[in-house]
BADRENFI-448342 format. One record per residue: x, y, z of N, C-alpha, C in turn; residue in one letter; residue number from 0. Coordinates in steps of 0.02 Angstrom, whole numbers, plus 50000, padded with zeros to 5 digits. Layout:
REM residues N
[[X,Y,Z],[X,Y,Z],[X,Y,Z],'a',NUM]
...
//
This chain:
REM residues 89
[[52839,54319,54118],[52911,54331,54116],[52937,54304,54049],'x',0]
[[52974,54345,54015],[53002,54327,53950],[53063,54282,53960],'x',1]
[[53075,54239,53911],[53134,54195,53911],[53171,54205,53846],'x',2]
[[53237,54199,53851],[53280,54206,53792],[53336,54154,53797],'x',3]
[[53355,54127,53740],[53410,54080,53738],[53476,54116,53753],'x',4]
[[53521,54081,53786],[53585,54110,53806],[53621,54142,53747],'x',5]
[[53623,54109,53689],[53659,54136,53632],[53630,54203,53609],'x',6]
[[53564,54208,53609],[53532,54272,53590],[53544,54325,53644],'x',7]
[[53542,54304,53706],[53554,54351,53761],[53625,54380,53756],'x',8]
[[53673,54337,53744],[53742,54358,53738],[53751,54406,53679],'x',9]
[[53719,54390,53624],[53725,54430,53563],[53697,54501,53573],'x',10]
[[53642,54507,53610],[53608,54571,53620],[53607,54592,53693],'x',11]
[[53661,54578,53728],[53666,54590,53800],[53645,54660,53821],'x',12]
[[53673,54710,53788],[53658,54780,53808],[53583,54794,53801],'x',13]
[[53553,54772,53747],[53481,54784,53736],[53439,54749,53789],'x',14]
[[53458,54688,53807],[53420,54652,53859],[53428,54686,53927],'x',15]
[[53488,54711,53942],[53498,54747,54005],[53453,54808,54008],'x',16]
[[53451,54846,53953],[53409,54906,53951],[53335,54888,53959],'x',17]
[[53314,54834,53926],[53244,54813,53930],[53225,54791,54001],'x',18]
[[53268,54752,54032],[53255,54729,54101],[53249,54788,54148],'x',19]
[[53293,54837,54141],[53290,54896,54185],[53231,54941,54169],'x',20]
[[53216,54950,54106],[53161,54995,54087],[53093,54966,54105],'x',21]
[[53085,54900,54097],[53020,54868,54107],[53010,54842,54178],'x',22]
[[53063,54840,54218],[53061,54809,54285],[53031,54739,54280],'x',23]
[[53050,54704,54228],[53026,54636,54217],[53086,54590,54212],'x',24]
[[53090,54539,54256],[53146,54492,54252],[53145,54454,54186],'x',25]
[[53203,54428,54168],[53212,54391,54106],[53244,54324,54121],'x',26]
[[53215,54271,54094],[53244,54204,54102],[53293,54192,54044],'x',27]
[[53354,54175,54061],[53404,54157,54011],[53411,54082,54012],'x',28]
[[53392,54050,53957],[53391,53977,53954],[53455,53949,53924],'x',29]
[[53471,53888,53946],[53529,53851,53922],[53505,53781,53901],'x',30]
[[53550,53743,53870],[53532,53675,53851],[53513,53634,53912],'x',31]
[[53550,53642,53965],[53535,53607,54028],[53493,53654,54071],'x',32]
[[53430,53637,54083],[53385,53681,54121],[53412,53700,54190],'x',33]
[[53456,53660,54218],[53485,53677,54283],[53533,53737,54278],'x',34]
[[53553,53755,54218],[53597,53812,54208],[53559,53876,54190],'x',35]
[[53492,53873,54188],[53453,53933,54174],[53463,53984,54230],'x',36]
[[53459,54048,54211],[53466,54101,54261],[53411,54153,54249],'x',37]
[[53399,54193,54300],[53352,54249,54295],[53393,54313,54302],'x',38]
[[53381,54359,54256],[53415,54424,54257],[53362,54476,54277],'x',39]
[[53380,54518,54326],[53335,54571,54348],[53375,54633,54364],'x',40]
[[53340,54689,54368],[53375,54751,54383],[53398,54751,54456],'x',41]
[[53451,54788,54469],[53477,54793,54537],[53424,54823,54583],'x',42]
[[53388,54872,54558],[53335,54905,54597],[53281,54855,54618],'x',43]
[[53260,54812,54572],[53210,54761,54589],[53238,54710,54638],'x',44]
[[53300,54690,54627],[53334,54643,54672],[53337,54672,54743],'x',45]
[[53358,54735,54748],[53362,54767,54814],[53294,54770,54848],'x',46]
[[53241,54784,54809],[53174,54787,54837],[53152,54719,54864],'x',47]
[[53168,54666,54827],[53151,54598,54850],[53189,54582,54914],'x',48]
[[53253,54597,54916],[53293,54583,54975],[53268,54622,55036],'x',49]
[[53248,54684,55026],[53220,54725,55080],[53155,54695,55106],'x',50]
[[53113,54673,55060],[53049,54641,55080],[53062,54577,55119],'x',51]
[[53109,54537,55096],[53125,54475,55132],[53153,54491,55202],'x',52]
[[53194,54542,55206],[53222,54562,55270],[53167,54584,55319],'x',53]
[[53122,54625,55294],[53067,54649,55337],[53023,54590,55358],'x',54]
[[53006,54546,55310],[52962,54490,55326],[52994,54439,55373],'x',55]
[[53060,54439,55378],[53093,54392,55423],[53105,54424,55492],'x',56]
[[53085,54486,55501],[53094,54521,55564],[53026,54524,55600],'x',57]
[[53019,54483,55653],[52955,54479,55689],[52932,54547,55716],'x',58]
[[52979,54586,55742],[52962,54651,55770],[52931,54696,55716],'x',59]
[[52962,54699,55658],[52935,54742,55604],[52869,54716,55577],'x',60]
[[52863,54651,55568],[52800,54624,55542],[52743,54636,55591],'x',61]
[[52757,54633,55656],[52705,54647,55706],[52685,54721,55704],'x',62]
[[52734,54766,55696],[52719,54837,55690],[52677,54852,55628],'x',63]
[[52695,54820,55573],[52657,54830,55511],[52586,54804,55519],'x',64]
[[52578,54746,55549],[52512,54717,55560],[52470,54761,55606],'x',65]
[[52502,54789,55657],[52466,54833,55704],[52444,54897,55667],'x',66]
[[52488,54925,55628],[52470,54985,55590],[52416,54972,55539],'x',67]
[[52418,54915,55506],[52367,54896,55458],[52299,54889,55493],'x',68]
[[52300,54858,55551],[52237,54849,55589],[52209,54917,55610],'x',69]
[[52252,54962,55633],[52231,55029,55653],[52203,55067,55593],'x',70]
[[52235,55062,55536],[52212,55096,55476],[52143,55071,55455],'x',71]
[[52135,55005,55454],[52071,54976,55434],[52015,54994,55482],'x',72]
[[52033,55007,55546],[51983,55027,55596],[51971,55102,55594],'x',73]
[[52006,55138,55551],[51996,55210,55545],[52031,55250,55600],'x',74]
[[52078,55218,55634],[52114,55251,55689],[52179,55281,55663],'x',75]
[[52173,55334,55623],[52232,55366,55597],[52217,55440,55588],'x',76]
[[52270,55479,55581],[52264,55551,55569],[52297,55566,55502],'x',77]
[[52265,55608,55463],[52293,55628,55399],[52327,55696,55409],'x',78]
[[52387,55702,55381],[52426,55763,55387],[52445,55788,55317],'x',79]
[[52452,55854,55311],[52476,55883,55249],[52551,55869,55243],'x',80]
[[52575,55861,55182],[52646,55852,55171],[52682,55918,55181],'x',81]
[[52741,55914,55208],[52782,55974,55218],[52825,55983,55157],'x',82]
[[52821,56041,55126],[52861,56056,55067],[52930,56079,55090],'x',83]
[[52982,56050,55060],[53050,56070,55076],[53074,56118,55021],'x',84]
[[53077,56182,55038],[53094,56233,54988],[53169,56233,54971],'x',85]
[[53209,56198,55009],[53282,56197,54997],[53301,56156,54936],'x',86]
[[53256,56114,54911],[53272,56070,54855],[53254,56099,54787],'x',87]
[[53242,56163,54782],[53224,56194,54719],[53282,56200,54672],'x',88]
//
């Protein structure tokens, strides 16, 4: 994870925003006081992390995922062809 000083971040804010979004790589913005450091990440990456945390905190979903993973590893699954949606042309 790259780090940048606050003054440089502020000076090139737009470029850093574009880089964070394009690379899907968080950026540490450092300050004189390390307790004031922050991490900047894309909204899409943030939403993905929050969704993962939500799923992992839900016992029902984690049990379903574990059951499906066990079935898959045991070869107990069916493969299906994808259905093409012609309306989206």
